[in-house]
C-alpha positions as CSV (number, residue, x, y, z in Angstrom):
1,X,0.0,0.0,0.0
2,X,1.3,3.5,-0.9
3,X,1.8,5.8,2.1
4,X,3.3,9.2,2.8
5,X,4.3,11.0,6.0
6,X,2.9,14.5,5.6
7,X,4.2,17.2,8.0
8,X,2.5,20.5,8.7
9,X,4.0,23.8,9.9
10,X,2.6,27.1,11.0
11,X,4.8,29.7,12.6
12,X,8.5,29.5,11.9
13,X,10.5,32.5,13.2
14,X,13.2,33.8,15.5
15,X,10.8,33.8,18.4
16,X,12.8,35.9,20.9
17,X,13.3,38.7,18.4
18,X,9.6,38.8,17.3
19,X,6.8,41.0,18.6
20,X,5.2,37.8,20.1
21,X,8.0,35.8,21.6
22,X,5.6,33.6,23.5
23,X,3.7,32.5,20.4
24,X,3.8,28.7,19.8
25,X,6.2,28.4,16.8
26,X,9.4,26.8,15.7
27,X,12.7,28.5,15.8
28,X,14.4,29.0,12.4
29,X,17.5,27.0,13.3
30,X,15.3,24.2,14.7
31,X,13.3,24.2,11.5
32,X,16.5,23.9,9.4
33,X,17.6,21.0,11.6
34,X,14.3,19.3,11.2
35,X,14.4,19.6,7.4
36,X,17.8,18.0,7.4
37,X,16.6,15.2,9.7
38,X,13.7,14.5,7.5
39,X,16.0,14.5,4.4
40,X,18.2,11.9,6.2
41,X,15.3,9.6,7.2
42,X,12.7,10.0,4.4
43,X,12.4,10.7,0.7
44,X,11.0,14.2,0.5
45,X,8.6,14.4,-2.4
46,X,6.8,17.2,-4.3
47,X,3.0,17.7,-4.3
48,X,3.0,16.8,-8.0
49,X,4.4,13.4,-7.2
50,X,1.7,12.8,-4.6
51,X,-1.1,13.8,-7.0
52,X,0.3,11.5,-9.6
53,X,0.5,8.6,-7.2
54,X,-3.1,9.2,-6.1
55,X,-4.2,9.2,-9.7
56,X,-2.4,5.9,-10.3
57,X,0.2,7.4,-12.6
58,X,3.3,7.0,-10.3
59,X,4.7,5.1,-7.4
60,X,6.1,6.9,-4.4
61,X,9.5,6.0,-2.9
62,X,9.6,4.1,0.3
63,X,9.3,6.3,3.4
64,X,8.0,9.3,1.3
65,X,7.4,12.5,3.2
66,X,5.8,15.9,2.2
67,X,6.1,19.3,3.9
68,X,3.1,21.5,4.1
69,X,2.7,25.1,5.5
70,X,-0.7,26.6,6.5
71,X,-2.1,30.1,6.6
72,X,0.1,32.1,4.2
73,X,2.4,33.6,6.9
74,X,5.1,36.1,6.2
75,X,7.3,33.7,8.2
76,X,7.1,31.3,5.3
77,X,8.6,33.8,2.9
78,X,11.2,35.3,5.3
79,X,12.4,32.1,7.0
80,X,10.9,28.9,5.5
81,X,11.4,29.6,1.8
82,X,15.2,30.3,2.0
83,X,15.8,27.0,3.9
84,X,13.8,25.0,1.5
85,X,15.3,26.7,-1.6
86,X,18.8,26.1,-0.2
87,X,18.1,22.4,0.5
88,X,16.3,21.8,-2.8
89,X,13.1,20.8,-1.1
90,X,9.6,21.7,-2.2
91,X,7.1,23.0,0.4
92,X,3.3,23.3,-0.2
93,X,1.8,26.5,1.1
94,X,-1.9,26.8,1.7
95,X,-3.4,30.3,1.3
96,X,-6.5,31.7,3.2
97,X,-7.7,34.1,0.5
98,X,-9.5,36.7,2.6
99,X,-6.6,37.0,5.1
100,X,-3.9,37.3,2.5
101,X,-5.5,39.3,-0.3
102,X,-7.7,41.5,1.9
103,X,-5.4,41.8,4.9
104,X,-8.1,40.6,7.2
105,X,-6.9,39.0,10.4
106,X,-8.1,35.5,10.9
107,X,-10.0,34.7,14.1
108,X,-7.5,31.8,14.8
109,X,-4.6,34.3,14.6
110,X,-6.4,36.7,16.9
111,X,-6.6,33.9,19.4
112,X,-2.9,33.0,18.9
113,X,-1.8,36.7,19.5
114,X,-4.0,37.1,22.5
115,X,-2.6,33.9,24.2
116,X,1.0,35.0,23.3
117,X,0.5,38.6,24.6
118,X,-0.5,38.0,28.2
119,X,-0.4,35.4,31.0
120,X,-3.3,33.0,30.8
121,X,-4.5,34.1,34.2
122,X,-4.9,37.6,33.0
123,X,-6.8,36.4,29.9
124,X,-9.2,34.4,32.0
125,X,-9.7,37.3,34.3
126,X,-10.6,39.6,31.4
127,X,-13.0,37.0,30.0
128,X,-14.7,36.8,33.5
129,X,-15.0,40.5,33.5
130,X,-16.5,40.7,30.1
131,X,-18.8,37.7,30.4
132,X,-21.7,39.3,32.3
133,X,-22.2,41.7,29.4
134,X,-22.3,38.8,27.0
135,X,-24.9,37.0,29.1
136,X,-27.1,40.1,29.2
137,X,-26.8,41.1,25.5
138,X,-26.6,37.7,23.8
139,X,-28.4,35.6,26.4
140,X,-25.6,33.0,26.7
141,X,-25.1,30.7,29.6
142,X,-22.8,31.8,32.5
143,X,-19.1,31.3,32.2
144,X,-19.1,28.4,34.6
145,X,-21.3,26.4,32.2
146,X,-18.8,26.9,29.3
147,X,-15.9,26.0,31.6
148,X,-17.5,22.7,32.4
149,X,-18.6,22.0,28.8
150,X,-15.3,22.9,27.2
151,X,-13.0,21.6,29.9
152,X,-10.1,19.3,29.0
153,X,-6.7,19.4,27.4
154,X,-5.0,18.5,24.2
155,X,-1.6,17.3,23.2
156,X,-0.1,20.7,22.8
157,X,-1.8,23.0,25.4
158,X,-2.6,23.0,29.1
159,X,-6.2,22.9,30.2
160,X,-6.6,26.7,30.7
161,X,-5.2,27.5,27.3
162,X,-7.3,24.7,25.7
163,X,-10.4,26.2,27.3
164,X,-9.7,29.7,26.0
165,X,-9.0,28.4,22.5
166,X,-12.2,26.3,22.4
167,X,-14.3,29.1,23.8
168,X,-13.1,31.6,21.2
169,X,-12.8,29.3,18.2
170,X,-16.2,27.5,18.3
171,X,-17.6,27.2,21.8
172,X,-19.7,30.3,21.9
173,X,-22.4,31.2,19.4
174,X,-20.9,33.3,16.6
175,X,-22.1,36.8,17.7
176,X,-20.9,36.7,21.3
177,X,-17.8,34.8,20.3
178,X,-16.8,37.6,17.9
179,X,-17.7,40.3,20.4
180,X,-15.5,38.7,23.1
181,X,-12.7,37.9,20.7
182,X,-12.6,41.5,19.4
183,X,-12.7,42.9,23.0
184,X,-9.8,40.7,24.1
185,X,-7.8,41.6,21.1
186,X,-8.2,45.3,21.6
187,X,-7.4,45.2,25.3
188,X,-4.7,42.6,25.4
189,X,-2.9,42.7,22.1
190,X,-3.3,46.5,21.5
191,X,-2.2,46.4,17.9
192,X,-4.5,47.5,15.1
193,X,-5.9,44.5,13.2
194,X,-4.7,45.8,9.8
195,X,-1.2,46.3,11.2
196,X,-1.2,42.8,12.6
197,X,-2.4,41.4,9.3
198,X,0.3,43.3,7.3
199,X,2.9,41.9,9.7
200,X,1.6,38.3,9.7
201,X,0.7,37.4,6.1
202,X,2.6,37.2,2.8
203,X,1.9,39.5,0.0
204,X,0.7,38.3,-3.4
205,X,4.1,39.1,-4.9
206,X,5.8,37.1,-2.2
207,X,3.5,34.1,-2.9
208,X,4.2,34.4,-6.6
209,X,8.0,34.6,-5.9
210,X,8.1,31.3,-4.0
211,X,5.9,29.7,-6.6
212,X,8.4,30.8,-9.3
213,X,11.1,29.1,-7.3
214,X,9.3,25.8,-7.3
215,X,7.1,25.9,-4.2
216,X,3.5,24.6,-4.5
217,X,0.5,26.8,-3.7
218,X,-2.8,25.5,-2.6
219,X,-6.1,26.7,-1.2
220,X,-7.0,27.1,2.5
221,X,-10.5,28.4,1.8
222,X,-11.7,32.0,1.5
223,X,-12.7,33.0,5.1
224,X,-10.9,30.2,6.9
225,X,-14.2,28.9,8.4
226,X,-14.8,25.6,10.2
227,X,-16.6,24.3,7.2
228,X,-18.9,21.8,9.0
229,X,-20.4,24.8,10.9
230,X,-21.7,26.2,7.6
231,X,-24.6,25.1,5.4
232,X,-23.6,23.1,2.3
233,X,-24.4,26.1,0.2
234,X,-22.2,28.4,2.3
235,X,-19.4,25.8,2.2
236,X,-19.5,25.7,-1.6
237,X,-19.5,29.5,-1.8
238,X,-16.4,29.8,0.4
239,X,-14.5,27.1,-1.5
240,X,-15.5,28.4,-4.9
241,X,-14.6,32.0,-4.1
242,X,-11.1,30.9,-2.9
243,X,-10.5,28.7,-5.9
244,X,-11.6,31.4,-8.4
245,X,-9.4,34.0,-6.8
246,X,-6.3,31.8,-6.7
247,X,-6.9,30.7,-10.3
248,X,-7.4,34.3,-11.4
249,X,-4.0,35.1,-9.9
250,X,-2.4,32.1,-11.6
251,X,-1.6,30.4,-8.3
252,X,-3.5,27.2,-8.8
253,X,-4.7,25.4,-12.0
254,X,-8.4,24.8,-12.8
255,X,-7.8,21.1,-12.3
256,X,-5.3,19.2,-10.2
257,X,-5.0,21.7,-7.3
258,X,-4.6,21.0,-3.6
259,X,-6.7,22.0,-0.6
260,X,-6.1,22.2,3.1
261,X,-9.2,22.3,5.3
262,X,-9.3,25.2,7.8
263,X,-9.0,23.6,11.3
264,X,-8.6,20.3,9.5
265,X,-12.4,20.2,9.3
266,X,-13.2,17.9,6.3
267,X,-17.0,18.0,6.0
268,X,-18.8,15.6,3.6
269,X,-20.2,18.5,1.6
270,X,-16.8,20.2,1.2
271,X,-15.1,17.0,0.1
272,X,-17.8,16.3,-2.5
273,X,-17.5,19.8,-3.9
274,X,-13.8,19.6,-4.1
275,X,-14.0,16.3,-6.0
276,X,-16.4,17.8,-8.5
277,X,-14.4,20.9,-9.1
278,X,-10.9,19.8,-10.0
279,X,-9.2,19.3,-6.6
280,X,-6.6,16.5,-6.7
281,X,-5.9,16.1,-3.0
282,X,-7.1,17.7,0.3
283,X,-5.6,17.6,3.8
284,X,-6.9,17.4,7.4
285,X,-5.1,17.8,10.7
286,X,-5.7,14.2,11.9
287,X,-2.3,13.0,13.1
288,X,-1.4,9.8,11.2
289,X,0.6,8.6,8.2
290,X,-1.5,9.0,5.1
291,X,-2.4,5.7,3.5
292,X,-3.2,6.2,-0.2
293,X,-6.2,4.0,-0.3
294,X,-9.1,4.3,-2.7
295,X,-11.3,7.2,-1.7
296,X,-8.6,8.7,0.6
297,X,-7.4,11.6,-1.4
298,X,-9.9,14.2,0.0
299,X,-9.0,13.4,3.6
300,X,-5.3,12.8,4.0
301,X,-4.0,13.2,7.6
302,X,-0.8,15.0,8.5
303,X,1.7,15.0,11.4
304,X,2.4,18.2,13.3
305,X,6.0,19.6,13.4
306,X,6.1,18.8,17.1
307,X,5.7,15.1,16.3
308,X,8.6,14.8,13.8
309,X,11.1,13.3,16.2
310,X,8.4,10.7,17.2
311,X,7.8,10.0,13.6
312,X,11.5,9.5,12.9
313,X,11.8,7.0,15.8
314,X,8.8,5.1,14.4
315,X,10.4,5.0,11.0
316,X,13.7,3.5,12.3
317,X,11.8,1.0,14.5
318,X,12.9,2.4,17.9
319,X,10.5,2.5,20.9
320,X,9.1,5.9,21.8
């Protein structure tokens, strides 16, 4: 059975020298070392090779691996691209159209910047102070109810950070969620949203530059929505708007293009639309090695950068 280890990255930057040194990212030197490690242990392939294998036109090398980069960050132009270009490795970069082309800060990035800008205790205190107004204006349940409903941890965050992320990403209904998110951003981050977006995302010319140098460009949707939270019609509209804009700019072809689901949320409606409209392969954030079985191409899993060392140990047969 064909398989490929797909690794995903987000922030890659000199963290201590950045505006947000506490943001969860990978240091540039660490990224360079990780690329070298992956080159030593795996055969790093191009997106075109993966698409050909999925279509039955090619066979992948043993221990194939693919590098992917989400959200169109300026980090990817400033720090990732030079490393990949130097090493002769292709990266696949997934562009959230509204954020990059309209310089609109994604909700997920607002959350990242909030969490990176203040101690979690201060963030929770601010949420507690703001919540009575949300309860009154939007008729939402008290904060204690949300704390109980959204409690828990994940592999990469402690319980308090996990709660804040869940509350602000999808826990609350949309109107109070956006109101609370905007209030936290203005009081804690204290940077104009347009300024934050200009600093955070690549420009169109930068995207075209890395593409000219052999990097692969794919879609990350238009508004970076959790697609399963939208109606099928709204999902199709978002995916269509993104594809048309990227095609108009010459960044993706009309057929044979790649998609990365925002938040890894691969809804049935979205996958069906992608198959009907020329998408060759689409990626989730499920953590596993991708098995290229029949019907798998619209839901390929990926490993996180923080799991690469674990992945290498598995590949060489050592216990973890």
